[in-house]
N, C-alpha and C positions, 0 to 999 in steps of 0.2 A: 275658834272663837265661841265662847259660851253665849247662849241665847236664853233670855228669861221669857217664859210664857206665863202670863198673869191672867187667870181666867177660870173657866168652869171644868167640871168633870161630871159625867152622867153614866148611868147604867142603861144601855140600849136594850129595849124589849122589842124585838123585831118580829112582826107577823107578816107573812106573805099572804096576799089576798087575790082572789079572782075579780072581786069588785068590792067596793065599800058598802056596808049595809045602810039602808035607809033608816030614818028615825023609827025606833021601836022594833026594828027587824033584827033577827039573829041569822047570821050567815056562817057556814062552815069555812074555815081557812085551811089552806094546805099544810102550813108549817109554822113553827115558832123557833126563835133563837134568841139567846141573851148574850150580850157582850159589853165591853167597855166602850164608852163614848163620851160625849160632851165636847164642845168645840175647842176649848182650851186643851183638854187632854188629848184629843185627836191630833191637833197640830203639833203638840209636844211629842207624841208618839211617832208621827211621821219623821220629825227631826231626829229623834233618837234612833229609829230603825235605819236611817241613812248614815248614822255615825256621828250625828251632832251632839255637842255637849249641852245639856238642858238643865236649867233651874226652873222648877215648876212651883208656882205660888197659887194655892187653891184651898178649898174647904171641903171636907167630907163629913157625912153624918155618923152618928154612933149606932147605926143599924148594921145588919148583916153585910151590907154592900161596902161600907167604908174601909175596913181592913183590906179587902181584896183589891180595891182601887189603889190604895197605897202600895201594896205588894206588887201590883202590875207596873207601877212607875219604877219601883226599885229594881225589878227584874230587867228592865230596859236600860238601867244604868243612870237614871236621872237623879239629880240632887233633890231629895224629898224633905229637906229640913223644914220647909214652910208649907207642907201639906198638913193642915190642922183639922182636928176633929171638933165638931160643934155638938156639945151635949144636948140631948133631947130633940134632935132634929134628924130627919131622914137625909140620906144622900140624894143627889139629883137623879131623876130617872127620865127617860125619853121613850115613850111608846112610839114605835115607827111602823108604818104600814107600807108595804112594797107591792106594786101590782106587776102584772105579767110583762109589762114593757119597761120594767126597772125604774119606774117613777116612784117617788116616795112622798108620803105625808107624815108629818112629825108633830107630836105634842111634847111640850117641855114642862116638867115639874122641877123647879130650880132647887128646892130643898136647901141644903147647907150652902149652896152657891150664893144664896141671897145674903149671906153673912160676911162675904169677903169685903173688907172695908179698907179705907185709906191707911188706917193704922197698920194693916198687914203689910203694906208696901214699905212703910217706914221701918217696920221690924226687920224686913228682909233687905233693907237698903244697902248694907255693906256688901252683900253678895250680888245684888242687882248691879251695883256699880262696877263689878268685874265683868259684866256682860257687854257684848257689842251691839245687841239688838233686843228690843222688847216687842212681844207680840200680844195683842189685846183683841178681845171679842166682846159681845154684849149680852152674854148669859149670866153676868154678874151685875151688881148695882152700877148704874150709870155714873154716879158720883165717884165711884172707885176707878172707873175707866178714865174719867176726866182728870182725876188726881194723878193717875199713872202717866197720862200724856204730859201734864205739866211737869211731873217729876222727871220724865225722860228728857224734856227740853232743857230743864234747869241743869241736868247732869250731863248733857251732851250725848245722850244715847238715842239713836234713831228708833222710831216706833212704827210698826205695822199695825193698822187698825182694820180688822175684819168686822164690818158693821152688821153683825148677824146675832140674833134675829133683828130684822129691820125695825128701826124706830127713827123718828125725827131727831136730828143731831144739831148741837150748837156749833156753828162754824168757828166760833172763837177757839175751840179746842181742835176741831178737825184740821184747821190750817196748820197746826203745829206738828201733825204726824208726817212722817216721811213717805208712807204709802197708805192710801186708802184702797181697800180691796173688797168691793161689793160684787155680788152676782147681779143679774138683771133685775130681779125682784127688789133687792135691796137698793139698787140704783134708782128705781122708780119711786120708792118710798122716800128716800133721802132728798131727791131733787123735785119730787111732785111733777115729773115729766113722763110722757109715754115712752115705752121702750119696746114697742111691737116690731120695729124694723131696725136694721143695722144703722140706718141714718139717724133714727131717733136715739139709739144707744150712744152713738158718737156725740150727738147734740147734748144729751144729758150729762155725759162725762165732761164735755167741754164746759158746761155750766158750773161744774165743781171747780175746774181750774180758774174760771172767772171769779169764783168766790175765794180764791187764794189757796186752794188745796195744791200741794206740790206735785204729787204723782198719783194718778188714778189707774188702777188695774181692774178691769171688769172681767170676771170669769164668766165664760159663755157656754160652758158644758161642751157639747159636741161641736161647737163653732170655734173653740179655742179660747183665747184670752186677748184682751185689748188694752194696750198701754196708751194713755193720753197724758201729756204734760204740756207745759207752755211751749208751743212751737213743734211738738212731736206727737204723731199719732201712728201707731204700728200695731198690726194684728199678728199675734203669734198663732201659727196654724195648729189645728187639733191633731190628735192621733186617732186613727180609726181603729176601733176594737169592737168586739162583740160584748156589749155590756149586759150584765145580769143584775146589778144592784149599784145604783149611783150614790147610795148613802155614804156621806163622809168624803165625797170626791173633792168638794171645795176645801175641806180641811187638809186633805192630802196635797192639794195644790199649794196652799199657804205654807205648810210645813216644809215642803220640798223647795218652794221658791226661796224661803228664808235660808235654807241650807246652802243652796247653790249660789244665791246672791252674796252671802257673806263669804263664800269661798272665792268668788270670781270678781265681784263688783259689776258684773254685766247683767243689767236688768232684763233686757230682751232675751238674752241667752238663758237666764234662769227661768224666765217665763216659758220658753219653749220646752225646757227640760221638765218643768213642773206640769205642763200640759200632758206630757208623756206619762209622768208618774201618777197623776190623777186618773188618766185614762186606764192605766193598768189596774188601779184599785177598783174600777167598776167591773172588772172581769171576774171578781169573786164576791160572794155574799158577805154581808157584815160590814163593820166600820173599821176599827183598828186592825182586826184580823185580816183585812183585805190589803193592808199597807205592806208594801214590799221592803225587805232589807236592801241595802245597797247592792249586795251580791246578786240577789234575786232580780232587782231592777236592771242591773247591767247585763244579766244573762237573758232577760225577757225578750229582747228584740223589739220592744215597743218604742 
């Protein structure tokens, strides 16, 4: 089943730090790396590496990064007909800072991603209609995300919405998605409820169901992932690994969840497998480069 990923791409600029500098301070950092990223691109890459058929709808700049982003998608076998170049604009970039405990802080410069518009969905409509699932995130204009949700509903194609980076959302649209997949921070922003304990996380997720959201999956990092629906609450257990860099783990989860869910129709089973796939990605540095192929994943033992 082909899956449409409508969203962002970035170039990740990853610096490992012993600590973040204070205002006005210069601190030496141990290392730097550069790689492909962006939530839409990351999720599509996880899908493609597992063997999924992917249509990617995104915008790149006419700078030195744009052609390499397009070529990366092509090498992974994606349908890149709707990867469009925006003249006079930079590609998206994401400076990322990773500490010794594998925690990360990220800045986002959207660049050409800001230009992804509803018209781009209309232009790709014939191909999107051939897909069995649409995946969306929030690194592109919100009006485009809402348009895609409406489009998916009108055309009978289920939608996964990853509400990241976190913003307040209009429930008139969120109710239309098949799966809302926030992490704890995003859950807190969307619901305006505390998420400091598991009890609070459950309560916040339940509040979304009361608002009419069909399925909420909360990614909890080292605690696994939580499924909350009307009348159902289940925790998918985590995989214990030695993490070195958690950057992109949430995207690895969503891409792999989409792959296994469309294969099996088993939500909880797909979550459990996605927990393992995301955990494996944290054992290597970087974002997309840390995502395993299907063969690597099956041999990993995670």
